[in-house]
C-alpha positions as a Markdown table, in Angstrom:
| # | Residue | x | y | z |
|---|---|---|---|---|
| 1 | Met | -0.8 | 19.2 | -2.3 |
| 2 | Ile | -2.1 | 18.0 | 1.1 |
| 3 | Ile | -5.5 | 17.0 | -0.4 |
| 4 | Lys | -3.8 | 15.1 | -3.2 |
| 5 | Asn | -1.6 | 13.2 | -0.8 |
| 6 | Phe | -4.5 | 12.5 | 1.5 |
| 7 | Leu | -6.5 | 11.2 | -1.4 |
| 8 | Lys | -3.6 | 8.9 | -2.4 |
| 9 | Leu | -3.3 | 7.6 | 1.1 |
| 10 | Leu | -7.0 | 7.0 | 1.5 |
| 11 | Thr | -7.3 | 5.2 | -1.8 |
| 12 | Leu | -4.3 | 3.0 | -1.1 |
| 13 | Ile | -5.7 | 2.1 | 2.4 |
| 14 | Ser | -9.1 | 1.3 | 0.8 |
| 15 | Phe | -7.6 | -0.9 | -1.9 |
| 16 | Asn | -5.5 | -2.9 | 0.6 |
| 17 | Tyr | -8.4 | -3.1 | 3.1 |
| 18 | Leu | -10.5 | -4.7 | 0.3 |
| 19 | Val | -7.6 | -7.2 | -0.4 |
| 20 | Leu | -7.6 | -8.2 | 3.3 |
| 21 | Leu | -11.4 | -8.5 | 3.4 |
| 22 | Ser | -11.7 | -10.5 | 0.2 |
| 23 | Ser | -9.0 | -13.0 | 1.3 |
| 24 | Lys | -10.8 | -16.1 | 2.8 |
| 25 | Phe | -7.8 | -17.5 | 4.6 |
| 26 | Ile | -6.1 | -14.4 | 5.9 |
| 27 | Asp | -4.1 | -15.0 | 9.0 |
| 28 | Val | -3.1 | -12.1 | 11.2 |
| 29 | Asp | -2.7 | -14.1 | 14.4 |
| 30 | Gln | 1.0 | -13.7 | 14.3 |
| 31 | Leu | 0.5 | -9.9 | 14.5 |
| 32 | Phe | -1.7 | -10.5 | 17.6 |
| 33 | Asp | 1.1 | -12.5 | 19.1 |
| 34 | Asp | 3.7 | -9.9 | 18.3 |
| 35 | Leu | 1.5 | -7.1 | 19.8 |
| 36 | Asn | 1.0 | -9.2 | 23.0 |
| 37 | Phe | 4.8 | -9.9 | 23.1 |
| 38 | Leu | 5.4 | -6.1 | 23.1 |
| 39 | Asn | 2.9 | -5.7 | 25.9 |
| 40 | Ile | 0.4 | -3.9 | 23.8 |
| 41 | Asn | -2.5 | -5.6 | 25.3 |
| 42 | Gly | -5.8 | -4.6 | 23.8 |
| 43 | Ser | -8.8 | -6.2 | 22.4 |
| 44 | Phe | -8.0 | -5.6 | 18.8 |
| 45 | Ser | -10.5 | -6.8 | 16.3 |
| 46 | Tyr | -9.6 | -8.0 | 12.9 |
| 47 | Glu | -10.9 | -4.9 | 11.3 |
| 48 | Ile | -8.6 | -2.7 | 13.4 |
| 49 | Leu | -5.6 | -4.8 | 12.5 |
| 50 | Phe | -6.7 | -4.7 | 8.9 |
| 51 | Leu | -6.8 | -0.9 | 9.0 |
| 52 | Phe | -3.4 | -0.8 | 10.8 |
| 53 | Val | -1.8 | -3.0 | 8.1 |
| 54 | Ser | -3.6 | -1.1 | 5.3 |
| 55 | Phe | -2.4 | 2.3 | 6.7 |
| 56 | Ser | 1.1 | 0.9 | 7.0 |
| 57 | Ile | 1.2 | -0.2 | 3.4 |
| 58 | Gly | -0.3 | 3.1 | 2.1 |
| 59 | Ser | 2.0 | 5.3 | 4.1 |
| 60 | Phe | 5.1 | 3.1 | 3.2 |
| 61 | Thr | 4.1 | 3.3 | -0.4 |
| 62 | Leu | 4.0 | 7.1 | -0.4 |
| 63 | Leu | 7.2 | 7.3 | 1.6 |
| 64 | Leu | 9.0 | 5.1 | -1.0 |
| 65 | Ile | 7.6 | 7.2 | -3.9 |
| 66 | Tyr | 8.9 | 10.4 | -2.3 |
| 67 | Phe | 12.2 | 8.8 | -1.3 |
| 68 | Phe | 13.0 | 7.3 | -4.7 |
| 69 | Gln | 11.8 | 10.3 | -6.7 |
| 70 | Pro | 15.1 | 12.2 | -6.8 |
| 71 | Phe | 17.1 | 9.1 | -7.6 |
| 72 | Ser | 15.0 | 7.9 | -10.5 |
| 73 | Glu | 15.9 | 8.7 | -14.1 |
| 74 | Ile | 13.7 | 11.1 | -16.2 |
| 75 | Tyr | 13.4 | 8.3 | -18.8 |
| 76 | Leu | 12.1 | 5.9 | -16.1 |
| 77 | Leu | 9.6 | 8.4 | -14.8 |
| 78 | His | 8.4 | 9.5 | -18.2 |
| 79 | Tyr | 8.2 | 6.3 | -20.2 |
| 80 | Leu | 8.0 | 3.6 | -17.6 |
| 81 | Lys | 6.0 | 5.3 | -14.8 |
| 82 | Phe | 3.5 | 2.5 | -14.5 |
| 83 | Ser | 6.3 | 0.0 | -13.9 |
| 84 | Tyr | 7.8 | 2.4 | -11.4 |
| 85 | Tyr | 4.5 | 2.6 | -9.4 |
| 86 | Phe | 4.0 | -1.1 | -9.7 |
| 87 | Leu | 7.5 | -1.8 | -8.3 |
| 88 | Val | 7.0 | 0.6 | -5.4 |
| 89 | Asn | 3.6 | -0.9 | -4.6 |
| 90 | Leu | 5.0 | -4.4 | -4.7 |
| 91 | Leu | 7.9 | -3.5 | -2.5 |
| 92 | Ser | 5.8 | -1.8 | 0.1 |
| 93 | Leu | 3.2 | -4.5 | 0.1 |
| 94 | Ser | 5.6 | -7.4 | 0.4 |
| 95 | Thr | 7.7 | -5.6 | 3.1 |
| 96 | Val | 4.7 | -4.9 | 5.3 |
| 97 | Tyr | 3.2 | -8.3 | 4.8 |
| 98 | Leu | 6.5 | -10.0 | 5.6 |
| 99 | Thr | 7.3 | -7.7 | 8.6 |
| 100 | Phe | 3.8 | -8.2 | 10.1 |
| 101 | Arg | 3.7 | -11.9 | 9.1 |
| 102 | Ile | 0.4 | -11.7 | 7.3 |
| 103 | Tyr | -0.4 | -15.0 | 5.6 |
| 104 | Gly | -3.2 | -16.5 | 3.6 |
| 105 | Tyr | -4.0 | -13.5 | 1.4 |
| 106 | Ser | -5.6 | -14.0 | -2.0 |
| 107 | Arg | -3.1 | -13.8 | -4.8 |
| 108 | Leu | -5.7 | -12.6 | -7.2 |
| 109 | Ser | -6.7 | -9.8 | -4.9 |
| 110 | Ile | -3.0 | -8.8 | -4.6 |
| 111 | Ile | -2.7 | -8.7 | -8.4 |
| 112 | Phe | -5.8 | -6.5 | -8.6 |
| 113 | Tyr | -4.4 | -4.3 | -5.8 |
| 114 | Leu | -1.1 | -3.9 | -7.6 |
| 115 | Phe | -2.6 | -3.0 | -11.0 |
| 116 | Gly | -5.4 | -0.9 | -9.5 |
| 117 | Ser | -3.2 | 1.1 | -7.1 |
| 118 | Ser | -0.5 | 1.6 | -9.8 |
| 119 | Leu | -3.1 | 2.8 | -12.3 |
| 120 | Phe | -4.6 | 5.2 | -9.7 |
| 121 | Leu | -1.2 | 6.7 | -8.8 |
| 122 | Leu | -0.5 | 7.1 | -12.6 |
| 123 | Phe | -3.9 | 8.7 | -13.1 |
| 124 | Ile | -3.4 | 11.2 | -10.2 |
| 125 | Glu | 0.0 | 12.1 | -11.5 |
| 126 | Lys | -1.4 | 12.8 | -15.0 |
| 127 | Ile | -4.1 | 15.0 | -13.5 |
| 128 | Gln | -1.6 | 17.0 | -11.6 |
| 129 | Phe | 0.7 | 17.3 | -14.7 |
| 130 | Lys | -2.2 | 18.6 | -16.9 |
| 131 | Lys | -3.3 | 21.0 | -14.2 |
| 132 | Tyr | 0.0 | 22.8 | -13.8 |
| 133 | Ser | 1.2 | 22.8 | -17.4 |
């Protein structure tokens, strides 16, 4: 269970880090300003901020999946699971990008991230289901 969750988190971080790296006009200067406003003075490089944003999105995605799991219908989880993961990924991605004021990301990379991460989460769920049944 811990290995599976760690694999999910690591994959989501990697996918989002690739989105941030592949975006030509990415702007994280607002996050620099916010950290300086909070007196968190450090010589943060863009790579460290990209990892921080990627970790935030990955952990928030997993948190939302676990939070919404008891409230979701069996029909939704069985027949529309891809849509469920797509929605959770979109919600976590947009929340973190809006909160940290990340601008200039590539929309095509975001679409690839949403489909790729949703397919990955669906794939991991299917492997777990086949393993224990």
